[in-house]
C-alpha positions, 0 to 999 in steps of 0.5 A, spaced: 864 605 699 856 599 699 855 601 692 863 600 690 864 593 694 857 590 691 860 593 684 867 589 686 863 583 689 859 583 681 865 584 678 867 576 681 874 580 684 877 574 688 879 577 694 869 579 693 867 573 690 865 571 699 862 576 701 857 575 694 856 568 698 857 572 704 854 579 706 855 578 713 862 578 713 861 585 709 863 589 716 870 583 715 872 587 708 877 590 710 881 585 712 880 580 707 882 586 702 889 585 706 889 579 707 887 577 699 894 583 697 899 579 702 897 573 698 898 576 692 904 580 695 907 574 697 906 569 691 909 575 686 917 573 692 915 567 691 915 566 683 920 570 681 924 567 680 920 561 676 914 563 674 909 559 677 907 556 684 907 549 680 915 551 678 916 554 685 912 547 688 918 544 685 921 539 690 923 533 685 930 536 686 931 533 693 932 528 697 934 521 694 933 519 687 936 515 683 939 517 675 942 513 671 950 513 673 947 512 681 944 516 687 943 524 689 942 526 694 940 533 696 938 537 702 936 544 705 940 545 711 942 551 713 945 550 721 948 544 719 957 544 720 958 538 715 953 532 713 953 525 711 948 520 708 949 513 711 945 507 711 946 499 710 949 501 704 955 504 707 957 501 712 952 506 717 959 510 715 959 518 715 966 517 711 964 513 706 958 519 702 959 525 705 955 532 702 958 539 700 956 544 702 952 548 697 949 555 696 944 557 701 944 553 705 943 546 701 947 539 702 949 535 696 952 527 694 953 523 688 953 515 690 955 512 683 952 506 682 945 505 681 945 498 685 950 501 689 943 502 693 938 497 693 930 498 694 930 497 701 935 500 704 936 504 710 938 511 710 939 516 715 944 522 714 949 525 720 947 530 721 955 535 726 952 542 728 953 547 733 959 541 737 955 534 737 953 530 732 947 525 731 942 522 726 937 525 722 932 521 717 931 524 711 926 530 710 923 528 704 924 520 704 918 516 702 918 511 706 919 509 713 921 503 717 919 502 724 921 496 728 919 493 734 921 497 739 918 504 736 925 506 732 925 508 727 930 509 720 928 512 713 928 506 706 929 507 699 923 505 695 924 505 688 923 498 686 923 496 679 916 496 676 912 503 678 905 502 679 901 502 672 895 507 674 889 506 669 884 513 672 886 518 667 879 519 665 878 520 671 874 527 675 870 529 680 864 530 677 862 537 676 855 536 675 852 533 682 854 535 689 860 531 694 857 526 699 864 525 703 866 520 707 871 521 712 875 514 714 880 512 718 884 507 713 887 503 721 880 503 724 876 502 717 876 494 720 872 491 722 877 485 725 880 487 732 886 490 730 891 496 725 887 496 718 890 496 711 890 499 705 889 493 701 882 491 706 880 497 704 880 496 697 877 490 698 872 491 703 868 498 705 870 502 698 864 498 696 861 499 702 861 507 699 861 506 693 854 502 697 851 508 702 850 514 696 858 516 697 862 520 690 868 523 695 873 519 700 877 523 706 882 520 710 885 520 714 892 518 718 897 518 711 901 522 712 907 518 717 906 518 723 911 515 729 905 513 735 898 510 733 895 513 738 895 522 735 890 519 728 895 521 725 895 529 727 902 529 728 906 528 723 914 526 723 914 525 716 911 530 710 912 526 703 912 519 707 906 515 707 905 511 714 907 504 712 903 501 718 898 500 713 901 498 706 906 498 701 906 506 696 904 502 690 897 498 694 895 505 697 895 507 689 892 502 689 886 504 693 886 510 690 885 508 683 880 503 685 875 510 688 877 512 682 875 507 677 868 506 681 868 514 681 870 515 687 874 521 689 879 521 693 881 528 699 888 527 704 886 530 709 893 534 710 896 537 716 901 543 714 899 546 721 902 543 726 909 538 727 911 533 731 916 535 736 920 528 736 926 528 732 929 522 731 923 521 727 921 527 724 923 534 721 925 538 728 931 540 728 933 537 723 940 541 722 941 543 730 936 548 730 929 550 732 928 555 727 929 552 719 923 549 720 919 553 726 918 559 730 922 560 736 921 560 744 913 559 745 911 562 738 915 556 735 910 552 740 903 550 740 900 550 747 894 544 748 898 541 743 905 540 743 907 540 737 911 544 733 908 551 729 912 552 721 914 560 720 911 561 714 914 567 713 920 564 711 919 561 703 924 555 704 918 553 709 913 554 704 917 551 698 917 545 703 910 546 703 908 547 697 913 542 695 908 537 699 902 538 696 905 537 690 907 531 691 902 527 694 897 530 688 901 527 681 906 521 685 899 519 688 893 522 684 890 526 690 885 529 687 885 536 693 886 535 700 880 538 707 886 542 710 887 540 718 887 545 724 887 551 719 885 556 726 891 554 729 894 557 722 891 564 721 890 565 728 896 568 734 890 565 738 889 559 735 882 560 736 883 559 744 880 565 746 874 566 750 868 571 747 
């Protein structure tokens, strides 16, 4: 077995490369093989129809999108009995734009007229499920508007002029080690108050470069209404935090960093989600099991948050689409995954050794 292991490691077998780097892991070789086998089997199931993970992770089908003659809005909500798009564009009237139920728990509505839903419009979706009716923020919304009283609504973000990127030639340097500066945009300012994307671009990036760093890791970018969570209780996975500025200002931050030779990584939270319902994804379709495990398995014992059911293809589609979105829409160069221990162990790392 030892000779076979060394042969496999030297041949570059993907599941054994880590053993070549750290021979101390050799006693765990059977478990590593099991994990890689399960990974390959899951990947094969996911791409059986699409052919690639990139095509599988195509979340652009969902959410609110402008077309030539109007707007398309789609959601995956298998537990819903009825759905309707509401907002200031239709007087918040659920009878104005009811959604049609399609197969596999999908819903869709077409709102005629490209200018019917203007840039900056506030929107929600009225959901009926199990005899109750409630409003939710669209799952794939790209911006959240938080009012002074703490309440939130989705906001359509479709400016007439798209952001003009200038970083086509940027790539992470392969001939030098990464020196990563971890930063929280809101806390990076020297003034009292919540910092902004623009302040970070103008004041922090030059300091980061001067100190010799060639990469930054941004915390708290994904939308979170509770500021004291430091961004680790995400409610809206496809929305950049509005408290720091506009999506264009975040793109400007990343584009400027790239012009300075600085890579930008997103501190990604896929290990859990906020249990909020009014502005989060919890209970979106009226069930606790749409995205999360049921019962105690769906609740993190220390964080008070909800735990994703990674065994559901629809959940993997949501999360993988989220990765693709941040890479393509905002040009992030990679991710630092938060809470990995909680993702791979049932005990979430809370054990006595």
